[in-house]
C-alpha positions as CSV (number, residue, x, y, z in Angstrom):
1,M,-78.1,-67.9,-15.4
2,S,-76.3,-71.2,-14.8
3,S,-77.6,-73.4,-12.0
4,T,-74.6,-75.7,-11.8
5,P,-74.0,-76.8,-8.2
6,I,-70.8,-76.2,-6.4
7,A,-68.4,-78.9,-7.4
8,D,-66.5,-79.2,-4.1
9,L,-68.7,-80.1,-1.2
10,S,-66.0,-81.4,1.1
11,Y,-66.5,-78.5,3.4
12,R,-69.8,-80.0,4.5
13,H,-68.0,-82.9,6.1
14,Y,-65.4,-80.9,8.1
15,D,-65.5,-82.0,11.7
16,G,-62.1,-80.5,12.8
17,K,-61.5,-78.0,15.5
18,L,-63.2,-74.6,15.2
19,E,-61.1,-71.8,16.7
20,P,-62.9,-69.1,18.7
21,P,-62.5,-65.5,17.4
22,T,-60.0,-64.7,20.1
23,F,-57.4,-63.0,17.9
24,R,-59.7,-60.9,15.7
25,W,-57.3,-58.0,16.1
26,W,-54.5,-60.1,14.6
27,S,-56.3,-60.3,11.3
28,I,-56.5,-56.5,11.1
29,A,-52.8,-56.2,12.1
30,K,-51.7,-58.8,9.4
31,M,-53.7,-57.0,6.7
32,M,-52.0,-53.7,7.6
33,M,-48.5,-55.3,7.6
34,R,-49.2,-56.9,4.2
35,L,-50.1,-53.5,2.8
36,S,-47.0,-51.9,4.4
37,I,-44.4,-54.3,2.9
38,K,-45.9,-53.9,-0.5
39,K,-44.9,-50.2,-0.5
40,K,-41.5,-49.5,-2.1
41,G,-41.0,-46.5,0.1
42,F,-41.2,-48.7,3.2
43,W,-38.1,-50.7,2.0
44,V,-36.3,-47.6,0.8
45,W,-36.6,-45.6,4.0
46,S,-36.1,-48.7,6.2
47,S,-32.8,-49.2,4.5
48,F,-31.8,-45.6,5.0
49,S,-32.5,-45.9,8.7
50,A,-29.6,-48.4,9.0
51,Y,-27.0,-46.3,7.1
52,F,-24.9,-45.4,10.1
53,Y,-24.4,-49.1,11.0
54,L,-23.0,-49.6,7.5
55,I,-20.6,-46.6,8.1
56,L,-19.5,-47.9,11.5
57,G,-18.9,-51.4,10.1
58,A,-16.8,-50.1,7.2
59,V,-14.7,-47.8,9.4
60,F,-14.1,-50.5,12.0
61,Y,-13.1,-53.0,9.3
62,F,-10.7,-50.6,7.5
63,A,-9.2,-49.4,10.8
64,E,-8.4,-53.0,11.9
65,T,-7.1,-53.9,8.5
66,L,-4.8,-50.9,8.2
67,S,-3.5,-51.5,11.7
68,Q,-2.6,-55.1,10.9
69,Q,-0.9,-54.1,7.6
70,A,1.2,-51.5,9.5
71,S,2.3,-54.1,12.1
72,G,3.2,-56.5,9.3
73,A,5.2,-53.9,7.5
74,A,7.1,-52.9,10.6
75,A,7.9,-56.6,11.3
76,M,9.2,-57.0,7.8
77,A,11.4,-53.9,8.1
78,G,13.0,-55.4,11.2
79,Q,11.5,-52.9,13.6
80,A,10.3,-53.8,17.1
81,P,6.6,-54.9,17.1
82,D,4.1,-52.6,18.5
83,T,3.6,-53.2,22.3
84,N,-0.1,-52.2,21.9
85,P,-1.4,-53.8,18.8
86,V,-4.9,-52.5,19.3
87,P,-5.9,-50.0,16.6
88,L,-6.0,-46.4,17.8
89,L,-9.7,-46.2,17.0
90,F,-10.5,-49.0,19.4
91,R,-8.3,-48.0,22.3
92,N,-10.8,-45.8,24.0
93,M,-13.9,-47.0,22.2
94,I,-17.2,-46.7,24.1
95,W,-19.2,-49.3,22.3
96,K,-22.7,-48.5,23.6
97,D,-22.3,-44.9,22.5
98,Q,-21.8,-46.1,18.9
99,F,-25.2,-47.9,19.1
100,L,-26.7,-44.8,20.7
101,T,-25.5,-42.6,17.8
102,A,-26.9,-45.1,15.3
103,F,-30.2,-45.1,17.1
104,N,-30.3,-41.3,17.1
105,T,-29.5,-41.0,13.4
106,S,-32.3,-43.5,12.5
107,Q,-35.1,-41.5,14.1
108,L,-36.0,-39.3,11.1
109,F,-36.2,-42.3,8.8
110,L,-38.3,-44.2,11.3
111,F,-40.7,-41.2,11.4
112,I,-41.0,-41.3,7.6
113,V,-41.7,-45.1,7.8
114,A,-44.4,-44.4,10.4
115,L,-46.0,-41.8,8.1
116,L,-46.0,-44.2,5.2
117,I,-47.7,-47.1,7.0
118,G,-49.7,-45.3,9.7
119,A,-51.1,-42.0,8.3
120,G,-54.0,-43.7,6.6
121,S,-54.5,-46.4,9.2
122,I,-57.8,-45.1,10.5
123,A,-58.2,-42.0,8.2
124,G,-58.6,-44.4,5.2
125,D,-61.4,-46.3,7.0
126,N,-63.1,-43.0,7.9
127,R,-63.0,-42.0,4.3
128,A,-64.5,-45.3,3.1
129,N,-67.0,-45.6,6.0
130,A,-65.4,-49.0,6.7
131,L,-65.9,-48.7,10.5
132,L,-69.5,-49.9,9.9
133,V,-68.0,-53.2,8.7
134,Y,-65.1,-53.4,11.1
135,L,-67.2,-52.7,14.2
136,S,-70.0,-55.1,13.3
137,K,-70.1,-58.1,15.6
138,P,-68.0,-60.0,16.6
139,C,-65.2,-57.4,16.0
140,S,-65.1,-54.9,18.9
141,K,-63.6,-51.4,19.1
142,F,-60.8,-52.9,21.2
143,D,-60.0,-55.5,18.5
144,Y,-60.0,-52.8,15.8
145,L,-57.8,-50.3,17.7
146,L,-55.4,-53.0,18.9
147,G,-55.1,-54.4,15.4
148,K,-54.3,-51.0,13.9
149,W,-51.8,-50.3,16.6
150,V,-50.0,-53.6,16.3
151,G,-50.0,-53.3,12.5
152,I,-47.9,-50.1,12.8
153,F,-45.8,-51.2,15.8
154,I,-44.4,-54.4,14.5
155,P,-43.0,-53.1,11.2
156,I,-41.3,-50.1,12.9
157,W,-40.0,-52.3,15.7
158,L,-38.4,-54.8,13.2
159,V,-36.9,-51.9,11.2
160,T,-35.2,-50.8,14.4
161,L,-34.3,-54.2,15.8
162,V,-33.0,-56.1,12.8
163,P,-30.0,-53.9,11.9
164,T,-29.2,-53.5,15.6
165,L,-29.0,-57.2,16.1
166,L,-27.0,-57.7,12.9
167,F,-24.4,-55.1,13.8
168,Y,-24.2,-56.4,17.4
169,G,-23.6,-59.9,16.0
170,Y,-20.9,-58.5,13.7
171,C,-19.1,-56.8,16.5
172,F,-19.5,-59.8,18.9
173,L,-17.8,-62.0,16.4
174,S,-15.1,-59.5,15.2
175,Y,-14.2,-57.2,18.1
176,R,-14.4,-59.1,21.4
177,Q,-10.7,-58.7,21.8
178,Y,-11.2,-55.0,21.9
179,G,-13.6,-55.1,24.9
180,F,-16.9,-55.2,23.0
181,V,-18.4,-57.8,25.4
182,S,-16.4,-57.1,28.6
183,Q,-17.1,-53.4,28.6
184,D,-20.9,-53.9,29.0
185,P,-22.0,-57.6,29.2
186,W,-25.7,-56.5,29.4
187,L,-25.5,-54.4,26.2
188,I,-27.7,-56.8,24.2
189,V,-30.4,-56.7,26.8
190,K,-30.3,-52.9,26.8
191,L,-30.5,-52.8,23.0
192,L,-33.5,-55.1,23.1
193,A,-35.2,-52.7,25.6
194,I,-34.5,-49.7,23.4
195,S,-35.7,-51.1,20.1
196,P,-39.5,-51.0,20.7
197,L,-39.6,-47.4,22.0
198,P,-39.9,-45.6,18.6
199,A,-42.4,-48.2,17.4
200,A,-44.6,-47.8,20.5
201,F,-44.5,-44.0,20.3
202,H,-45.1,-43.7,16.5
203,A,-47.9,-46.4,16.6
204,S,-49.7,-44.5,19.4
205,A,-49.3,-41.1,17.7
206,M,-50.4,-42.4,14.3
207,V,-53.6,-44.1,15.5
208,G,-54.5,-41.1,17.6
209,I,-53.9,-38.5,14.9
210,S,-55.3,-40.6,12.0
211,S,-58.6,-41.1,13.8
212,F,-59.3,-37.3,13.4
213,F,-59.2,-37.2,9.6
214,N,-60.6,-39.0,6.6
215,Q,-57.5,-38.3,4.4
216,A,-54.1,-39.8,5.1
217,R,-52.3,-36.8,3.8
218,M,-53.9,-34.6,6.4
219,A,-53.1,-37.0,9.2
220,G,-49.5,-37.2,7.9
221,A,-49.1,-33.4,7.6
222,T,-50.4,-32.9,11.2
223,Y,-47.9,-35.4,12.7
224,A,-45.1,-33.9,10.5
225,G,-46.0,-30.5,11.9
226,I,-45.7,-31.8,15.5
227,Y,-42.5,-33.6,14.8
228,F,-40.6,-30.8,13.0
229,L,-41.9,-28.0,15.3
230,T,-40.8,-29.8,18.4
231,S,-37.5,-30.6,16.7
232,F,-36.9,-27.0,15.8
233,L,-37.6,-25.8,19.3
234,T,-35.2,-28.3,20.8
235,V,-32.5,-27.4,18.3
236,A,-32.9,-23.8,19.4
237,I,-32.7,-24.9,23.0
238,G,-29.5,-26.8,22.2
239,V,-27.9,-23.7,20.8
240,M,-28.9,-21.6,23.8
241,R,-27.5,-24.4,26.0
242,V,-24.1,-24.3,24.3
243,V,-23.9,-20.5,24.5
244,M,-24.9,-20.4,28.2
245,Q,-22.4,-23.2,29.0
246,Q,-19.6,-21.1,27.5
247,R,-20.6,-18.0,29.4
248,R,-22.1,-19.0,32.7
249,G,-22.1,-22.8,33.0
250,A,-24.6,-25.6,32.3
251,S,-28.3,-25.0,32.9
252,P,-30.2,-28.1,34.2
253,L,-33.5,-26.7,32.9
254,L,-32.2,-26.4,29.4
255,D,-30.7,-29.9,29.6
256,D,-34.2,-31.3,30.4
257,L,-36.0,-29.2,27.8
258,F,-33.5,-30.4,25.1
259,Y,-35.3,-33.7,25.2
260,G,-38.8,-32.2,24.6
261,S,-39.1,-33.2,21.0
262,V,-40.2,-36.6,19.6
263,D,-36.7,-37.5,18.7
264,G,-35.3,-36.0,21.9
265,M,-37.6,-38.0,24.2
266,L,-36.6,-41.2,22.5
267,Q,-32.9,-40.4,22.6
268,G,-33.2,-39.4,26.2
269,L,-34.8,-42.7,27.1
270,A,-32.2,-44.6,25.2
271,K,-29.5,-42.8,27.2
272,I,-31.3,-43.7,30.4
273,I,-31.4,-47.4,29.5
274,L,-27.8,-47.5,28.2
275,G,-26.5,-45.4,31.2
276,T,-24.5,-42.9,29.2
277,S,-24.4,-39.3,28.3
278,G,-23.3,-40.1,24.7
279,S,-20.2,-39.1,22.8
280,P,-19.4,-38.1,19.2
281,P,-19.1,-40.8,16.6
282,F,-15.9,-42.8,16.6
283,N,-15.0,-41.2,20.0
284,A,-14.0,-37.9,18.3
285,P,-12.8,-35.3,20.9
286,S,-15.6,-32.9,22.0
287,N,-16.4,-30.7,25.0
288,V,-20.2,-31.0,24.4
289,S,-21.9,-33.8,26.3
290,M,-25.6,-33.8,27.0
291,P,-26.5,-35.7,30.3
292,P,-29.6,-38.0,30.2
293,P,-32.9,-36.5,31.3
294,P,-34.5,-37.2,34.7
295,S,-35.5,-40.9,34.5
296,P,-38.9,-41.0,36.3
297,F,-40.3,-37.9,34.7
298,Y,-39.5,-38.8,31.1
299,W,-40.8,-42.4,31.5
300,V,-44.1,-41.0,32.8
301,L,-44.1,-38.5,30.0
302,F,-43.5,-41.1,27.4
303,V,-46.1,-43.5,28.7
304,G,-48.6,-40.7,29.3
305,I,-48.3,-39.3,25.7
306,C,-48.7,-42.8,24.2
307,L,-51.8,-43.5,26.3
308,A,-53.2,-40.0,25.5
309,F,-53.0,-40.7,21.7
310,V,-54.6,-44.1,22.1
311,A,-57.3,-42.6,24.3
312,L,-58.0,-40.0,21.5
313,A,-58.4,-42.8,19.0
314,W,-60.7,-44.8,21.3
315,R,-62.9,-41.7,21.7
316,R,-63.0,-41.0,17.9
317,I,-63.7,-44.5,16.7
318,R,-67.4,-44.9,16.1
319,A,-69.4,-47.0,13.7
320,V,-72.1,-44.5,13.2
321,E,-72.6,-40.8,13.9
322,V,-75.3,-40.3,16.5
323,I,-77.5,-37.3,15.8
324,G,-79.4,-36.1,18.8
């Protein structure tokens, strides 16, 4: 065995500032995020979540281009110029509803991203008995749980926020003459308020469910069951609502229950923040409009569910199993 001393002894003479272990949770969060971005599935499903923004951008671009070409052709033919040069697509455009539709269509992909990065967040540590290491001093249970939660929250939040800001910037630069800014000057603030909602819910649900298992696939299957079961029930409620609306009129109870799924609750809160009932993509004509849910109740429900999942995780996280 070699007894060669360590060559670099410069560390012995370090007299710089020593940082206190205040942000121990951040080390855990950074490790989780590094593992997340290394997964190819994360980038694939994150890209899919922004597909509707790409469709909107392409349709808007071609609608404006075709309108300009038609106006130019009419001028060359000696015809009177169009008194309303605004393309037909933009004449009655409700811009915030387009962002709402894009937000709604991204929910399934955000859920898949949450499964990829969060299903094994605590389950993997349970399987490897890593809590004995994590919860040894000076890392507390609070540091551990906050780090896991933030490690799930930030990637999902960025996946929601980045394409929204990019599309907002594109519309701001290209379509201000069509009322993009004047229609709702506070739209950017509302979009910033909406973007963390899916991340907060999925992060809370994932740490709570994952803490009950020692296999990521079991945690993921459980959350998938909750997600798709509630989605199926709300779809059935939506069908009942349409039938009753055609026969007897709208039912306020069915309107509220329609937002009872994971997706529905997030979509309902987005409608509350944006102040709209929504409309079909590209302002297509439709007689079906779902009013937003009651604001105070659904905010309390959203916060209560998130806190309940985090409380479950707090209760389940233990370094050792005490046998009485």
